[in-house]
LOTIMAR-477156 format. One record per residue (C-alpha): residue in three letters; x, y, z. Coordinates in steps of 0.5 Angstrom, whole numbers, padded with zeros to 4 digits, always signed. Last residue first. Layout:
% LOTIMAR-477156
alaXYZ ...
END
This chain:
% LOTIMAR-477156
leu-0029+0060-0023 ile-0022+0057-0024 pro-0018+0065-0022 ser-0024+0065-0017 ile-0020+0059-0013 leu-0017+0062-0008 lys-0024+0068-0007 ser-0028+0062-0007 ile-0025+0060-0001 ser-0024+0066+0003 glu-0031+0069+0001 leu-0033+0061+0004 phe-0029+0063+0011 arg-0032+0070+0011 ile-0039+0067+0010 arg-0039+0063+0016 leu-0035+0067+0020 ser-0041+0072+0019 arg-0041+0078+0016 lys-0043+0085+0020 glu-0035+0088+0017 tyr-0040+0088+0011 glu-0046+0093+0014 glu-0040+0098+0016 leu-0036+0098+0010 thr-0044+0099+0006 leu-0047+0095+0002 glu-0052+0100-0001 leu-0059+0096-0003 cys-0061+0096-0009 gly-0069+0098-0012 glu-0068+0106-0013 met-0060+0104-0015 asp-0064+0102-0022 lys-0066+0109-0023 trp-0060+0111-0022 phe-0056+0106-0027 thr-0062+0108-0032 asn-0060+0115-0032 glu-0053+0113-0033 leu-0054+0109-0040 lys-0058+0115-0042 lys-0053+0119-0041 ala-0047+0115-0044 thr-0052+0116-0051 glu-0052+0122-0050 ala-0045+0124-0048 his-0043+0119-0055 tyr-0036+0115-0055 met-0039+0108-0055 leu-0035+0102-0053 ala-0039+0096-0056 asn-0037+0089-0053 thr-0036+0082-0056 glu-0034+0077-0052 phe-0031+0069-0053 asn-0029+0066-0046 leu-0023+0065-0042 arg-0019+0071-0041 leu-0023+0077-0039 ser-0031+0074-0039 arg-0027+0068-0034 ile-0023+0073-0030 asp-0029+0077-0028 phe-0033+0084-0030 asn-0037+0081-0035 ala-0037+0081-0042 thr-0042+0080-0047 gly-0044+0087-0049 val-0044+0095-0046 ser-0038+0099-0045 ala-0039+0107-0044 val-0036+0114-0046 lys-0039+0122-0044 gly-0042+0120-0038 asp-0036+0121-0033 ile-0034+0113-0035 ile-0040+0109-0036 ile-0039+0101-0035 thr-0044+0097-0037 lys-0045+0089-0036 ala-0052+0087-0034 his-0054+0081-0031 leu-0058+0084-0026 phe-0063+0080-0022 gly-0070+0081-0019 gln-0071+0087-0016 asp-0066+0087-0011 tyr-0060+0090-0014 leu-0055+0090-0008 tyr-0051+0097-0009 cys-0043+0098-0008 lys-0039+0105-0006 val-0032+0105-0006 gly-0029+0108-0001 ala-0022+0104-0001 arg-0025+0099+0005 leu-0030+0098+0001 leu-0026+0096-0005 glu-0024+0090-0001 gly-0031+0089+0000 val-0033+0088-0007 tyr-0027+0084-0008 tyr-0030+0079-0003 leu-0037+0080-0005 ser-0036+0078-0012 ala-0031+0072-0009 trp-0039+0069-0006 his-0043+0071-0012 val-0038+0067-0016 phe-0038+0061-0011 leu-0046+0061-0011 his-0047+0062-0018 asp-0054+0065-0019 ala-0054+0069-0013 lys-0059+0074-0011 gln-0057+0081-0009 pro-0054+0083-0016 ile-0048+0086-0017 met-0048+0095-0018 ile-0041+0099-0018 arg-0040+0106-0016 val-0034+0109-0017 glu-0033+0117-0016 ile-0027+0120-0017 gly-0023+0123-0011 ser-0016+0120-0012 leu-0017+0114-0007 ala-0023+0112-0012 ala-0018+0112-0018 ile-0013+0108-0014 arg-0018+0103-0011 leu-0021+0103-0018 ala-0014+0102-0022 asn-0012+0097-0016 leu-0018+0092-0017 met-0017+0092-0024 ser-0009+0090-0023 glu-0011+0085-0019 glu-0016+0082-0024 pro-0023+0083-0023 ile-0028+0078-0020 phe-0034+0082-0020 tyr-0040+0077-0023 pro-0047+0080-0025 thr-0044+0086-0027 gln-0046+0093-0027 leu-0041+0099-0027 leu-0041+0107-0025 ile-0034+0110-0025 arg-0034+0117-0024 ser-0030+0125-0025 lys-0024+0124-0029 ala-0023+0117-0032 met-0018+0116-0037 his-0015+0110-0031 ile-0022+0107-0031 met-0022+0107-0039 lys-0016+0104-0039 leu-0016+0099-0035 phe-0023+0098-0038 thr-0019+0096-0045 phe-0014+0093-0043 val-0017+0088-0038 phe-0022+0087-0044 his-0016+0086-0050 pro-0013+0079-0046 trp-0007+0081-0051 ala-0005+0075-0056 glu-0011+0073-0057 asn-0014+0065-0057 pro-0017+0066-0050 gly-0023+0070-0053 ser-0023+0078-0054 ala-0028+0083-0059 val-0028+0090-0059 ile-0033+0094-0063 gln-0032+0101-0064 met-0036+0107-0063 pro-0038+0114-0065 val-0045+0114-0065 gln-0048+0120-0070 glu-0055+0121-0068 ser-0061+0122-0073 gln-0064+0114-0072 thr-0065+0110-0076 ile-0060+0109-0080 glu-0060+0105-0086 met-0053+0103-0090 arg-0051+0104-0096 glu-0044+0099-0099 pro-0048+0092-0097 phe-0043+0088-0092 tyr-0047+0081-0092 ser-0051+0082-0100 pro-0044+0082-0103 glu-0042+0076-0101 val-0037+0074-0096 asp-0036+0066-0096 leu-0038+0062-0091 pro-0036+0056-0088 thr-0040+0049-0089 ser-0038+0045-0084 ser-0039+0050-0078 ala-0036+0052-0072 leu-0030+0056-0074 asn-0033+0059-0080 trp-0039+0061-0076 asp-0034+0065-0072 leu-0031+0068-0076 ile-0038+0069-0080 phe-0040+0072-0073 arg-0034+0077-0072 ser-0035+0080-0079 gln-0042+0082-0079 leu-0042+0085-0072 ala-0036+0089-0076 arg-0040+0091-0082 val-0046+0093-0076 val-0042+0098-0074 ser-0043+0102-0082 gly-0050+0104-0079 thr-0056+0100-0075 leu-0055+0097-0068 arg-0059+0094-0063 leu-0058+0094-0055 his-0058+0090-0050 thr-0057+0091-0043 asp-0061+0086-0037 arg-0065+0087-0032 trp-0069+0080-0031 tyr-0075+0081-0027 gly-0075+0075-0022 phe-0069+0070-0020 arg-0072+0064-0018 pro-0080+0065-0021 asn-0077+0064-0028 leu-0082+0068-0031 gly-0077+0075-0032 leu-0078+0075-0040 tyr-0069+0073-0040 glu-0072+0067-0035 asn-0077+0064-0041 gly-0070+0063-0045 ile-0066+0066-0051 asn-0060+0070-0048 phe-0060+0077-0046 gly-0053+0081-0045 gly-0051+0085-0051 met-0051+0085-0059 tyr-0056+0086-0063 gly-0054+0089-0071 ile-0059+0092-0076 gln-0057+0093-0084 gly-0053+0087-0087 asp-0060+0083-0088 ile-0061+0082-0081 val-0055+0081-0076 val-0057+0078-0069 leu-0050+0077-0064 lys-0050+0074-0056 arg-0043+0073-0055 his-0041+0068-0050 asn-0037+0063-0054 arg-0034+0058-0049 tyr-0028+0056-0047 asn-0028+0052-0041 val-0031+0046-0044 arg-0025+0046-0048 tyr-0024+0038-0047 asn-0032+0036-0048 leu-0033+0030-0045 tyr-0041+0028-0044 pro-0041+0024-0051 ile-0034+0025-0054 arg-0033+0030-0059 ser-0037+0035-0056 pro-0038+0041-0059 phe-0033+0047-0059 phe-0038+0052-0062 ala-0045+0048-0065 ala-0048+0050-0071 lys-0054+0051-0075 glu-0057+0052-0082 gly-0064+0054-0084 gly-0067+0050-0091 ala-0074+0049-0088 lys-0072+0042-0086 val-0066+0045-0082 phe-0071+0050-0078 asp-0077+0045-0078 gln-0071+0039-0073 phe-0068+0045-0070 phe-0071+0043-0063 ser-0070+0035-0066 asp-0063+0036-0065 lys-0063+0037-0057 leu-0062+0043-0053 thr-0059+0042-0046 arg-0052+0044-0047 ser-0054+0050-0049 gly-0048+0054-0046 ile-0044+0048-0046 asp-0045+0048-0054 asp-0045+0055-0055 tyr-0051+0057-0061 leu-0049+0059-0068 phe-0056+0059-0072 arg-0055+0061-0079 val-0062+0063-0084 lys-0061+0064-0091 val-0069+0068-0093 gly-0072+0063-0099 gln-0079+0064-0095 glu-0079+0057-0092 ala-0073+0060-0089 lys-0076+0066-0086 lys-0081+0062-0083 thr-0076+0057-0079 leu-0073+0063-0077 ala-0080+0065-0073 glu-0082+0058-0071 ile-0074+0058-0068 val-0075+0066-0064 lys-0083+0062-0061 arg-0079+0056-0059 gly-0074+0059-0055 leu-0079+0064-0052 ser-0084+0058-0051 asp-0078+0054-0048 asn-0073+0049-0051 lys-0067+0055-0049 val-0062+0058-0052 ile-0055+0060-0050 tyr-0049+0063-0052 tyr-0053+0066-0057 gln-0052+0067-0065 ile-0056+0068-0070 his-0055+0071-0077 ile-0060+0072-0081 his-0061+0074-0090 ser-0064+0077-0094 glu-0071+0080-0094 ala-0072+0080-0086 ala-0078+0083-0083 glu-0081+0078-0079 ile-0074+0078-0075 lys-0075+0085-0075 met-0081+0084-0071 leu-0078+0078-0068 leu-0073+0083-0065 asp-0077+0089-0063 ser-0081+0083-0059 phe-0075+0080-0056 lys-0072+0087-0054 ala-0078+0089-0051 val-0079+0082-0047 gly-0072+0083-0044 asp-0072+0090-0042 thr-0067+0094-0041 phe-0066+0095-0049 ile-0062+0101-0052 his-0063+0104-0059 val-0057+0106-0062 gly-0056+0109-0069 asn-0049+0109-0072 asp-0045+0114-0077 gln-0038+0114-0074 thr-0034+0108-0074 leu-0028+0106-0071 phe-0024+0101-0073 ala-0024+0095-0068 asp-0018+0091-0071 asn-0016+0088-0064 thr-0008+0091-0062 ala-0008+0097-0066 val-0015+0099-0068 asn-0016+0097-0060 met-0011+0102-0058 tyr-0012+0108-0062 ile-0020+0109-0059 leu-0017+0109-0052 asp-0011+0113-0053 lys-0016+0117-0058 tyr-0021+0118-0052 gln-0021+0126-0052 gly-0022+0126-0059 val-0029+0123-0059 leu-0032+0129-0055 pro-0030+0134-0061 asp-0036+0131-0065 val-0037+0128-0071 tyr-0029+0126-0071 thr-0024+0127-0077 leu-0018+0123-0076 thr-0012+0127-0079 gly-0008+0128-0073 asp-0002+0123-0075 met-0002+0118-0071 leu-0009+0118-0071 gln-0009+0118-0078 gln-0004+0113-0079 arg-0008+0108-0074 gln-0014+0109-0079 glu-0011+0108-0086 ser-0008+0102-0083 ile-0014+0099-0080 val-0019+0101-0086 gln-0013+0097-0091 gln-0013+0091-0086 val-0020+0091-0086 arg-0021+0090-0094 glu-0014+0086-0095 leu-0018+0081-0090 met-0024+0081-0092 arg-0022+0079-0099 arg-0018+0074-0096 asn-0022+0070-0092 trp-0019+0071-0085 lys-0018+0065-0081 tyr-0019+0063-0074 leu-0017+0059-0069 lys-0009+0060-0069 arg-0007+0057-0063 arg-0002+0061-0058 ser-0007+0063-0053 leu-0011+0056-0053 asn-0008+0054-0046 gln-0012+0048-0044 gly-0015+0049-0037 leu-0022+0046-0037 met-0022+0039-0039 val-0014+0037-0038 tyr-0014+0041-0031 leu-0021+0036-0029 leu-0016+0031-0031 phe-0011+0033-0027 gly-0015+0034-0021 leu-0017+0027-0021 ile-0010+0025-0020 pro-0010+0028-0014 ile-0016+0032-0011 phe-0013+0037-0005 leu-0007+0038-0008 leu-0008+0038-0015 val-0014+0043-0013 met-0010+0047-0010 leu-0004+0047-0016 trp-0010+0049-0020 ser-0011+0055-0016 trp-0003+0056-0016 thr-0002+0056-0022 ala-0009+0061-0025 ala-0006+0065-0020 val+0001+0065-0024 asn-0002+0066-0030 arg+0004+0065-0037 arg+0007+0060-0033 glu+0001+0056-0034 leu+0004+0050-0038 phe+0010+0049-0035 val+0006+0050-0027 val+0001+0045-0029 thr+0006+0041-0032 leu+0011+0041-0025 ala+0004+0039-0021 leu+0003+0033-0026 leu+0010+0031-0024 ile+0008+0032-0017 asn+0001+0028-0017 ile+0005+0023-0021 val+0011+0021-0015 phe+0004+0022-0011 leu+0001+0017-0014 val+0008+0012-0013 thr+0009+0013-0006 leu+0001+0011-0004 val+0003+0006-0008 his+0009+0004-0005 ser+0006+0005+0002 met+0000+0000+0000 
END
């Protein structure tokens, strides 16, 4: 028996060294995985194989040659214009953020467009009513992508609307994440496929019940209709997002309907994801990128679409959020369902608050993932000591992912303020350099505050020993939650 234990101990040491070698770029993740190996020998390494693969050096996406040439031309021109100061802005406000714009142009191919219309949704019923109406009016194609798709009344309503359009000859493609939509069966798409619709699952399991890429999820929620209208934000497809799940109650989220040239960026992102997931890749057709874009709103909102994933050389949302925080002059308003920041971001928020900048963070009072919730409370507690104000949304479940800086620039999208979104998931956010749009989002934040409980440092210090223990454990494993 002692020999068996010795052999297992040696094997575990070798496996631990393997983890150290593979995770040498991320110290926090390394220590978290070493803890798993320590407390769950051998099995812990199997978990690492499933959850800890490093995709950072893998070239997953293959650009179409024509699309790549066009994007490279636009990026090259904008980089030069930003460097030499010749880029014309529709609003002088935009020029204040040229460093942030340049960073995302240079590292993320996130070209700036300034002829865009934006409509903000904060309610699921309104968002899906609008989406279904636009689907019904589609003439050329519908590209739809969601992380979670449920086979419930809303899911069936959406797939029936898409099936009807496919029967009418509209090209409809449906992309979903295999893990996020793991309860979805092929029967859900049966009539849709029969009508000519196409579907694909992102990173599907090659072996039943065993997915070696389970830790890397496509968390994006995108829709592009006729190359003219785009949707993106936090809502998935399911009844709970209409507020019909008694466990969560009202679902408070933020989603955008976009028109203008920015839709081309959403279209490019969908095509890249589709071609990675589907066995029938898309070519670039003129109808996908129409020359004339229809603007349905009067305002011109300068925007960038920033996308990130575990395959990228740079953690784009870490850099983007850090840059936004450091550029703040008066206030930072942040909404996120999960708050597990990296140390650099935690320090940036501390520094902002200690410098006299108003910093307010809103997270849900209810928890949908307990360990994530406890870890979020731990990090919030760290910021309360620096003067940051925290609010617990108590009118349902808060799922919005928004950051608003000084009432001038805002980020809305799918990326949470946690390590999973920052490092592991495939995410997409819209950066909007527009005071009127930022003010609308700020007004929503102030309205949400009416349904919140403020968590003060005094109240936080009164938490029980049990909660303190759970927070500490959750904090230790937070890099792999």
